[in-house]
C-alpha positions in Angstrom: 121.9 -2.3 57.5 119.6 -4.4 60.3 116.5 -2.4 61.3 116.7 -3.3 65.0 119.5 -1.3 65.7 116.9 1.5 64.8 113.8 0.0 66.7 113.0 2.2 69.6 114.0 1.0 72.9 112.0 0.5 76.2 112.4 3.2 78.9 114.4 2.6 81.6 112.4 2.4 84.5 112.3 5.4 86.4 113.3 5.8 90.1 110.4 8.6 90.1 107.6 6.2 89.5 109.2 3.0 91.1 111.6 4.2 93.9 111.6 6.1 97.2 110.9 9.0 95.5 107.6 7.4 93.9 106.5 6.1 96.9 106.7 9.8 99.0 105.2 11.3 96.4 102.3 9.1 96.2 101.9 9.2 100.2 102.1 13.3 99.7 99.3 13.7 97.2 97.5 10.9 98.9 96.0 13.4 101.0 95.2 16.7 99.2 95.2 19.0 102.4 98.3 17.6 103.9 100.3 18.3 100.7 98.5 21.9 100.0 100.0 22.6 103.8 103.6 21.4 102.6 103.4 23.4 99.7 102.8 26.4 101.8 104.8 25.9 104.3 107.4 25.1 101.8 106.4 28.8 100.2 106.9 30.6 103.4 110.5 29.1 103.9 111.4 30.1 100.6 110.1 33.6 100.9 111.5 34.2 104.1 115.0 32.7 102.9 114.9 35.5 100.1 114.0 38.2 102.4 116.7 37.0 104.7 119.3 38.0 101.7 118.1 41.9 102.4 120.0 44.6 104.4 118.2 45.4 107.3 118.0 48.9 106.4 116.1 47.5 103.1 113.6 45.1 105.6 112.9 48.0 107.5 111.9 50.3 104.2 109.2 47.9 103.6 108.1 47.5 107.3 109.7 44.2 108.4 113.1 43.5 110.7 115.3 40.6 110.5 114.3 39.9 114.3 110.6 39.1 113.5 110.9 38.2 109.8 109.5 34.8 110.3 106.5 35.9 111.9 105.8 38.9 109.5 106.0 36.6 107.0 103.4 34.4 108.3 101.5 38.0 108.9 101.2 38.6 105.4 100.2 35.3 104.3 97.2 35.5 106.6 96.4 38.5 105.7 96.5 38.1 102.0 94.4 34.9 102.5 91.8 37.2 104.7 91.8 39.8 101.8 91.1 37.0 99.3 88.3 35.8 101.3 87.0 39.3 101.5 87.3 40.0 97.7 85.3 36.8 96.6 82.7 37.6 99.2 82.4 41.0 97.9 82.3 39.8 94.3 79.6 37.4 95.2 77.2 39.9 97.1 78.3 42.1 93.8 77.2 39.4 91.1 74.0 38.5 93.1 73.0 42.3 93.4 74.0 42.6 89.3 71.6 39.4 89.0 68.6 40.7 90.8 68.8 44.4 89.1 69.1 42.1 85.6 65.6 40.3 86.5 63.8 43.7 87.8 64.5 45.1 84.2 63.1 42.4 82.6 60.2 42.7 85.0 59.5 46.4 83.8 60.2 45.4 80.6 57.2 42.8 80.3 55.1 45.1 82.1 
């Protein structure tokens, strides 16, 4: 038996790296904000499409309507983003208060 037959072969050129798909990917990833906006838009479309599979009765139970579903999903996303900002702000304030109270305890202990 020859060892050449068992030798590892060079990988085939990937169309993801070298083709049009690779070029598209490199262009998208060049600007992180544009890529993030594209991902968010894609996610909103997927969420809306998934909710459209529900019947009107089911949508009404969760406070949505088929007529205004796209606007409702966008509103939910904005509300979630606003809640996340508020949560991070509250956590920052609590951490600042906790660190100030720890410093106060050390000062009292030193006296």
